Structure formats: structure tokens, C-alpha cells
Residue, then its C-alpha position, 0 to 999 in steps of 0.5 A: m519464507m521471508g516474503f510474507s514478513q513484508g520482504c519483496n525479495e528473498p535470498d536462496p536458502d543458504q545465501r548469506l548476502k543478497v543485494f537487490g533493488y529497482i528504479q522507477p523514473q516517471y513522467n506525469w502530464n496533467t492533460e487539463s492544465g498542461t502541467n508536466k514533469f519528469l520525476w522519480n517514483r522510487a529508487r530503492l537499494g536493499v540487502t537480505g540474507n540468512v543467518p544460521y540458524d533460522f534467522q533472516y534479515y532484510a533492509v531497504a533504503e529509499l534513495s530518491p527525493s520523491f518522499t522526504g527530499q533525502p534518502f531514508l531507511l524504508d524497511a529493516f527487520i529481522s525474522y525468525n522462520r524456523f516454524k512454518w506456522a509460527k514465524v516472527a519479525i521485528g523491525q520496520f515493515k509494511a502494515p499487514f493490511s490490504l492485498e494491494l498494500q502487500t503487493p511489492c511496489h515493483k509488482l503493482n499492476t498500476i503505477d499508483r495504488s488505489r486511493a482507498v488503500f493509499e488513504l485508509a491503510a496509512p501509515l503504510r509502514d511502521f515499527g513493531i513486531m509481527f507474527f505470521g505463518g503459511t505461504n502462497t501455496t497453503l490453504f490459508k496464511y495469516q499476519f498479526a502485528i503490534l505497531n507504534g501507529t506513528g509511521i516511519g521515523n516517528y518513535i514518540d509514544q502517542g499513548g497507544k498502539d495499533y493492532v493489525g491483522r490479515v488472513v487470506f484463504n487459498p482453496f486451490k493452493e498451488k493453482r492459486i485460482l481464487t484467493v479471498g481475505g480480510s484485514y482489520r486494524y484498530g489503534s488509539s492515541d492521545p487526543a489531537a484536538a486541544d480541548a479533547t479529554k478522551k483518546d482518539t481511536r481509529m478502526r479499519f476493516g477490509i475485504e479482498g479477493s483475487f481471481e486468476m485463470k490462465n492469463f486473465t486476472v481480476q482483483g478487488e478490495f473494499i476498505h472502511a475507516e472510522d476515526n473517533g475523537s478527532y480527525m484531519e479535514g482538508g489537506g492536499c488539493g483541498g488546502p491546508g489540513v485542520i484537526k477537528e473534534g468529532s468522528k469521521q467515516r471514509q470508505g472506498w473500493y476498487v476493481t482491476a482487470m488485466y490480461m497478459t497477451e502472447w506479445r508480453i503486453q498486458p492491457i489493464i483497467k481499474y475502476e475506483y470509488f472513494d468517499a472521503y466523508v461517508n456521513a456527509s449528511d451530518e451538519g458541517a460535513s463536506d461531500d467529497v466522492q471520487y470516481v477514478t478510472t485508470v486505463g493503460f498497459n504494462y509491457f514486459f521487456n523481460d523478467w526484470s524490465r517493464l514499461q507502464v502507461n496509465y491514463v487516469f480519468t477522475d469524476s470528483s467535485n475536487l481535484v485529485q492529488s497525485q501520490i508522487g509529485e504533488m500534482c493536482y489533476d482532473n485527468l493525468l497521463m503517467v508513464q513509468f519505466q522500471v528495472e529490477f536488479 
């Protein structure tokens, strides 16, 4: 299976070429300021297929202007899948970290990813090599990757690499009632601060769990991050970011609960906590804790089309920036329609 090497779509065993994609037009309304806009969340087109023998390829382009203002290559990798427990992929793909990050964008339970995942798992995609094994029906599965640590489109050697791993245990195998797992990431690079002499280092670890019983699902994660040497402070709704010398700890978690009704409507609620500066008691440190509640529903017209409606309540000393569209908000209504092909 190619799916655990970061692909969100797989060819049939003998299929040489498969074209796939999805589009996600969206509407955002800041209910406090009245600011609203129509925009693209994603519009993606990809190809995948098998090459005799035991090789598979996968490439996806982002066609919407939401990220860079122009189309760009999102994922592209080749995988060798002969051995169930010793597969390998090389190219550009998602970092093997976090349950929610590994969930394909067109399968996310809420429109936005959790703040902890969006902020702390970055760079979400990178170039490198990954070793992986197992499937969604085996007792466990694993991923381990060596990445540039610079993100999409940046291939400059920054003096180090990122090492990322994830293991998930599935004690009920095919039934998939309960899965638990953990992720770890460590990287180093040349110092960003002008007067620093030691390399910058970054560490993240995460714990995840998912419980499914009939039509009821609960998922949750906790992620902790430590940056040493230098770090970015500010940015987004807090004004322009600046590089500071020192150390910074951040962490966050979320819990999501949803229930699929017989009418193809799936009510959903998510509660998030994100602390942008855990050691806020340090001199000069800021205190920025966000509590975010998302309520809404998914309506599935069929297996390929769905409507998502999310209302996001925030409790924070600062405004929260939307992950798409650059809106700073207290409360935000998001409506998204999706079609897969």
C-alpha cells in the first residue's frame, strides 16, 4: 500500500495511471468585525500509478492561489513497496508526525487543522527519504524520515537535517476500535540569530489516540515543542515576526468528537488548547494562551461530495489568524463545499 507513504489516493494493483483530485471553495465570515470573503481553501490535481515491479509514483499540484499566489508542486515521490514491513519513499511529502497531519486534507473532520498541529508540526511538508511499514489493519505501523527541515521549495543547506518518526498501535486490527500512537521530531540548523555561535535545535513530541464505536468517534492529540538557540516571536495577527536568541517552549492539545447519523449528517465538536509560550514566567516572555471551540457539522451528499459548516469561538488575549485567507478573528464562521474526483 502506498497510502502510508503520504499519498491520499491509491491506484488499483495493476493500474499504471490514475488521475485524481478535489476542490474546496470556502466562505469565511468574521462575526465580530463583519469582514467576509469567498476564497479557495484547496484545488488539487494529481496522478498516481504502479510501475513494474514493486514501484509506485505519486504527484499532486496545488492549483489555487491561497498559499503562494500561483500553482506549485505539493507532493511528489516514488515508493518501493515490495516488502510489507520495509518500504521506502523518496521525494517531497508530509512529515510523518501527528494523526491530524497524516489525515488527508479532503478527509479532515473540521475545515481547519488544530492550532497545535498547524503551528508545531511545521514544516508540514518537506523533501527527504522515508522508511515505513505496516497498514491500517496490522497490530502496528511505523514511519521514519530524514528531511531537509526547510519546507516546500527551499533546498538550501541550512547546516542540519530533521529526523521524524511516528508509531501507531492498533490492538483491534481490522475492527480499528482503538488506536494509540506517538511522534517525535528533532532537527538542527545554522543559527538564525546574527550573533549566535551554536546551532539552533528544535524538538517536538506528540501523543495521539482515536476511538471508534459504531457511528461515534473521538480523537485527540497532545504536542509539545522546544526551540533552542533562536526562535521566531510574533508574526500573524501579532504584527511582524522577529528572531530572538534564547529558548522557547510551546504546546497544545485538542479533542474532537463526532457522530454519523442515519441522515448522512455528522455533528461535530472540537475543543483546543494552545500555549504559544509555555515558559511565560521567564523575563520578557509573553503570555499567549488560546482556547478554541469549534462546533458544526459535515453533510455527505455521497462518497465524493460533502458540505462542512464550522463556527469557531476563541478565548484569547490576541486575535487568532485563519489558516487560509489571512483573517484575524475572535469568532469565525466557515462554510466549505468539497468535491472529489
